[in-house]
C-alpha positions, 0 to 999 in steps of 0.5 A, spaced: 500 500 500 502 506 498 501 512 503 502 519 504 506 521 510 504 528 513 509 531 517 506 534 523 509 539 529 504 541 535 506 545 541 504 541 547 501 543 554 508 543 557 511 547 551 514 542 548 513 540 541 510 534 539 513 531 532 509 525 529 507 523 522 500 521 520 500 516 514 494 515 510 492 511 504 495 515 498 488 516 495 486 520 501 488 527 499 482 531 503 486 535 508 480 536 513 480 528 514 487 528 515 487 533 520 481 530 523 486 524 524 491 528 527 486 531 532 483 524 534 490 522 536 492 528 540 485 527 544 487 520 545 494 523 548 490 528 552 493 534 549 487 539 549 490 546 547 493 544 540 489 543 533 492 540 527 491 544 521 495 547 515 500 551 519 502 544 523 501 539 518 504 538 511 504 533 506 512 530 506 512 525 501 509 518 499 512 511 501 510 504 501 507 502 508 510 496 512 505 490 514 504 493 521 502 500 518 498 497 513 494 493 518 493 499 522 490 503 516 485 498 514 483 498 521 482 505 523 484 509 516 490 512 519 497 510 522 501 515 527 508 514 527 511 518 533 517 521 532 519 526 538 516 528 545 509 524 544 510 521 551 
């Protein structure tokens, strides 16, 4: 499965900047959907004062998904790859 990688940076409540990638099927191009996935992830992490938008999230590149990523995308529509300050 080919996926789009959306590079995302969001300021946490404590001032640190979270860096994570939102991976979606390459045919998902509606930014509203991608931002909704990012905001859902933030709610799951109990980050309430941040919002994912064009300022924080941009299409970076496309790649082929690993089996783990593909399975997650098939289950919930997206995969979050945590990079920095996500815990």
